[in-house]
N, C-alpha and C positions, 0 to 999 in steps of 0.2 A: 573894592577894598580887600575882600577876602583873598582874591587871587594875588593882589599886590603884596599882601602881608605874608602869604605862604606860597611863593613862586615855585617851590619844589614839588607841590602837589600836582604835577603834570606828568602823567605816565602814558604818553601817546594820546591821551584824552585829558580834558580838563576835569579835575575832581574838586567839587566843593561840597563837603558834608552838609546836607540840607539844614540840619539843626543849627550848626555853627553859622552857616551863611545867613540864615534868617535872623539869628540873634545879633550878629555883627552888623547886619544891614539896618536893623531897627534901633540898635543902641551903640553905634560906633562912637558918638561923642562921649558916652559914659566910659567906653573902653579906652579911648584915647586919654581921658582924664585920669585913668587909673594906670598909667604907664609906670614902669619900675622907678622912675625918678620921683614919682609922687610920694608924699609921706603919708604915714598913717600910724596908728598906735595900737599896738597889739595889746589885747586885754587878757586877763587871766593869770593865775599863778604859773610860774615856770616859763613865762614869755621870754623868748630869746632876745638878746641884745641886737638892735638894728645895726646894720653897717651899710655904707654907701654903695650904690651901684658902681661897677668898674667904669673908669674913664673911657675905655675903648668903646666906640660907638656901636660895635657889633661883636658879640661873643656867640659862637655857635651854641645853641641851646643844649647840645650834648656835652659841651666842654666846660660849662660854667654851672656852679651851684646856684640854686634859687636865691634871690636877694631876700634877706630878712627885713621885715618891715616893722616899724614901731606900732602900726595900727593895721590890723587885718580885717576890721569889722565891715568895711565897705568895698573890699576888693572882689573882683569877679571870680565866682565859683561855678563849677559845672556839675558837681554831683556830691551827694551826701549819703552816708551809710552808718550803720551801727557796727561797732567792734565790741561785742559783749554789751556793756552798759555805756561805753564811750561813743561819742559821735565823732566821725572823721569826715571832713569835706575837702575836696580838691578843686583846683582851678588853674587860672592862667599863670604862665611863666613859672611853673613848678611850685605853685602855692599849695601847701598842705597845712590844714589847721585841725586841731582836735579840742574836744570839750569833755570834761569829766563830771560836769554838773548840770547835765541836761540841756546844754546850749546857752546857759547864762553868760559864761565867759569862755573865751577861745584862746589858744596859744598856737603859735606857728611851729611846725617841725622843720628841721633842716632837710632839704631835698638835694640830691646829687645832680639834678638837671634843671634847666630853665624851660624845658619844653612844656607846652600847655597840657595839663592833665585833665582827662575827660571822664574816666569811669573807675570804679573800685569795687572790690569784692572781699568780704571777710567771712570765710566759712566757719570760723570760730572766733573767740574773743581775742586771740593773740596773733593769728596769722592773717595777713592781708596783702592784697596786690592792687596796684594802680596801673592803668594804661593811659596812653595819650599820644600826642604827636611825636614824630620822629621814631615811631615804633617802640617807644619807651615802655618798659615794664619795671616797676619798682616793687620791692617786697619789704614787709615788716614782720618781725617775729615777736614784737612786744606791744601789740595792741595799737600800732600806729604812732608810737612815740619816736621811733627812729626808722629810717628807710635806707635801703641800698638798691643800686641798679642791678637787675638781673639780665636784662636784654635790651637791645635797642636796634634801630634800623640799620646801623652799620654792621653789627653782628649778624642780623637777619639776612642782609643782602647776600652774604657769603654762605652762611650755614644752611639756610632754607633751600637755596638753589643747589648747593652741593648734595643735600639730602636726596632730592629728586634725581639728580644726575647719577648718583650712586645706585639708586634703586632701578633706574632705567637701564643702566649698564649691566645690572644683574638679571635683566630679562623682563622687567615690568614696563613694557612699552606703552601700556595704557595710561601711564602717568605723564606722557609727553605734553598733552594740552595744559596740564597744571604747571609744568615747568615753564612752558611758553608764557603763561600768565604771570608767573613770578618774575620772569625776565622783563616783561613789560611793566609790571608794577614798580620794579626797582630801576628802571631805565634812567630816571631822573635823580636817582640817589636815594638816601635813607629816610626821606621825609614822610612816607606813608604812615598815617596814624592808625592806632588801634582804638576803635571806638567803643568797644565793650569787652568786659571780662567777667568770667564766672568760674568759681572754684567749688567743686563738690565737697572737697575736704582739703586738708593741708598738703596733699600730694597731687591731686588731679584737677587740672584747670584747662580752660579754653579762652583764647582771646580772638576777637573778630574785627574786621575792618572793611574798607572799601575794596571794590573790584574782587569780591569773593575771598578776601584775605581771611585765613583762619589758621591758627597755630595751637598746639596742645602740648601739655607737659604731664608726666606721670611721676615726677620726682620733686615736686614742690618748686618748679621753675629753674632748677639747675640746668636743665636742658629743654629746649623747645624744638618742635618739629612741625613742618607744614602738614595740614590735614584738609587741603582743598578737596581731595578725592572723597572725603567722608561727608560732603555736603552735596546733594543733588542740585547743583547750581551751574548748569552749562553756560548760562549767560553771564556768569561771574557778577551777579547783582551785588550792590553795596550791602554789607551786613552791618546794621546799625547798633544792635545790642544783643546781649545774650542773658537769659535769666531762667531761674527754676521756680516752678510753682507746683507744690504738692507732689514732688518727685518727677514731674515732667520738665524737660528742658526745651526752651524755645529761642530761636533767633529771629528777630524782627528785621525785615529787609525792605528794599525799595520795590516798586511795582505791586504793592499790596500783598507781598509774599511773606509767609511765616514758615520757617523751617522747624519741624518738631523732631526731636531725637527718638529714633527707634532703638530702644535699649537692647534688643536682641541682636541687632547687626552693628550698632555703633554708628549708624548713618543718619544724618539729618535729612528728612524728606520734606519736600515743599507742600504747603497747603495754600491754595489761592483763596483770598478773601472776597474777590470781586472789586477791590479797591484799586485804583490806578496809581495812587500816589505812594509816597514813602511812609512806612510804619517805623516808629521809633522805640517801641517797647511792648512788652506783655506783662500784665500783672493779674493776680487772681486770688481766689480763696479756696481753691480745690474744686468746688462745684461750678464756679463761674469764672471765666477768663475775659479780660478786656485787652484789646490792642488799640493803640492810639497813633494818630498821625497829624497831618497838616490841617489847618483851618478847622480845628475842633473835632476832627474825625475820630469816632470811636466805634469799634466793632466788638461784638460779644460772641463768645462760644459757650455752649452749655454741654458740650460733649468732649471735653478735654482737648480742644483744639482741632478736632476732626473737621469741623465746619464752622463758618463764621457768618454773622449777619450784622448789618449796620444798624446802630441805634441812634435815635434822635438825641442830639447833644446841644445844649445851649451855649457851648463854648465857641469862640471865634478865632482864637490864636492857635498857633502850632502847639500841640500837646507835647510837652517835653518830658514829663515823668508822671507816673501814677503808682499808687500803692494801695494795698488793702489794709484798713485799720481794723484789726480783729476785735479789739475791745469795743468798737463802735458798730461793728458789723456793717461797714460801709467802705466804699472806695473813695480815695481822694485823688484829684487830678490837678496839675498845674500847667500853665501855658506861658509861651514867650510873650504874650500880651499882658501878663501879670494876673491872669484869672486863677482863682482857686475854687474848685467845685467838689461837692460831695455827691456820690451816687449811692443808692441803696445797695444791699448785698447782691441783688440780682442785676445790677447795672441797668436798671430800667428807668428809674426816676432820678433826675439830677437837680441839684440846688447850687447856684453860684453864690459864693460868699462875697459880701461887700468888702472891698479893699479900700483902705484909707488912701493909699498911694500905690497904685499898680506899678510894679516893676517886673521886668522879664524874669521869670522863674525857670530854673534849669533842673532842679532836683527836689525830691521830697522824701522825708523819713518820718513815719509815725512815731510818736513818743508815748502817747496814752490815748484814752478815749476822749480826752479834752484838748489835746495839743499835737501839732505836727511841727516839724522843723523844715523850713523851705530855704533853699539856696538859690542864688541867681547872680546877675551881673552887678548887684549892689551888696553882695555879701550873703550872710546867713542870718535868719531870724526865726523866732517862734511864732506860730499862728494859732490862735485859740479856735477850737471847733465848737459849734453850737450844740 
């Protein structure tokens, strides 16, 4: 189903992001039921008026604005984050929703694309970036209330390749393998997704994706340049996410690899965990880091990511997201099987919370010592912590 839905994700090799593939495989009926023609009712003050989907059976996701829905409460979402005190969540077909009351009500923001949106980063309360399929990068300067498109796969296909060609022509012959990889990545067109995004501040950011894809900006996204050479990734492993913990920046990748930023050189260097599968993210509290992956896999580091050991986990599903709840001094983890678990601040002891109706979870955002916000293929909702 995934390959049929996204036929453009073929770059000489078949790419299926493991996270999305697993979610779609397990909940394809839910996703089908949530097609754009389905109705829904948006809640919350300031909800935009709904309008019908276009009659054209196909509109390129880069050419059409997201359909506004009357109800967004049960529509598929992929990630959630804080923009100051506001909550912002993003999901399928350009869906962006925000809440100013702690997640009790949500309103949809207009989006300039219908591409599936996968990740977001707010370095401060006002400036935020979203990445997703078709190489889309969206930007907000008002806390997620309005969004504009800064970059996409069409622009990237030319600009990134030209960037390396220019540098190679100027004598940087060592960049040739990275140019070759970009040519391969864009052979099938602009569909390649950006799976993760991180901004240090309102100017400096990085976005990552499959086949070693990595781009960076130092002017708030006005210009993006390839940075494949700044990641020691000769096999061009898929880069699943990028995050910062206590000043350290990590990229979670396939084959159990975590790349850690060397601040002195600006290069991401690989650390092998000993795990053979894909890792989807890194979370931590400064003293303890956890990395998470398939089938409830959790690894822990006590030395700022220099080494990793596997820890016993009671989880069974693909761990899609995790966060440290500072007020509770505990980690929270969510899975594609609908599990929610708490781990102590050393990530040694785990406790799975009982769910009334387990539904695939894709993201988590702590709100307080007593509550988290979880998003998934059934929308976004609050979960009380014991």
